[in-house]
C-alpha positions in Angstrom: 119.7 54.4 -83.2 117.3 53.1 -80.7 113.5 52.1 -82.3 110.4 51.4 -80.4 108.5 48.5 -80.3 105.0 47.1 -79.6 104.8 44.4 -76.6 101.8 42.4 -75.7 102.2 40.4 -72.5 99.8 38.8 -69.9 98.9 41.6 -67.3 100.2 40.0 -63.7 103.4 39.3 -65.7 103.4 43.0 -66.7 102.9 44.3 -62.7 105.7 41.7 -61.5 108.4 43.0 -64.3 107.7 46.7 -62.9 108.0 45.5 -59.6 111.2 44.2 -60.6 112.3 47.0 -62.4 111.8 49.2 -59.9 114.0 46.9 -57.1 116.8 46.8 -59.3 116.3 50.7 -60.1 115.8 50.4 -63.8 113.1 50.5 -66.1 111.5 47.7 -68.1 113.0 48.7 -71.1 116.3 48.5 -70.6 116.1 45.0 -68.6 114.5 43.7 -71.8 117.3 45.3 -73.9 119.8 44.3 -72.0 118.9 40.6 -72.1 117.8 40.7 -75.9 121.4 41.6 -76.4 123.0 38.6 -74.0 120.8 36.8 -76.4 122.3 37.9 -79.2 125.5 37.7 -78.1 125.3 34.4 -76.9 123.7 32.8 -80.4 126.4 34.7 -82.1 129.1 33.8 -80.1 127.8 29.7 -80.5 127.8 30.1 -84.2 130.9 31.5 -84.3 132.8 28.7 -82.2 130.2 26.5 -84.6 132.0 27.4 -87.4 135.6 27.2 -86.2 134.9 23.4 -85.2 133.3 22.5 -88.2 136.5 24.3 -90.5 138.9 22.7 -87.9 137.1 19.1 -88.8 137.2 19.5 -92.2 140.8 20.5 -91.8 141.3 17.3 -90.0 144.1 16.1 -87.6 147.5 15.2 -88.0 147.9 12.1 -86.2 151.5 11.1 -87.8 149.8 7.7 -88.7 151.9 5.8 -91.5 150.1 2.9 -92.7 151.5 -0.4 -90.8 154.2 -2.6 -92.7 152.4 -5.9 -94.4 152.1 -9.5 -92.6 155.2 -10.6 -94.7 157.2 -7.9 -92.9 156.0 -8.4 -89.8 156.7 -12.1 -89.9 160.2 -11.7 -91.8 162.5 -12.9 -88.8 
């Protein structure tokens, strides 16, 4: 379902947007809708990637680390 919005912009910008839309064979509404959709999709993808990265950091990484031998054990010969 689509909804209408009201948008205010500079007259010169509107004129140039109409020219651009006509050159691309589309409408200003379609151009704006597509761009807003791209922005929202990009933000969602970023947020999702950020959540996954933070979850990995919270989980930690297994580096197969073990405590080093004591000084005395290292110097026994």
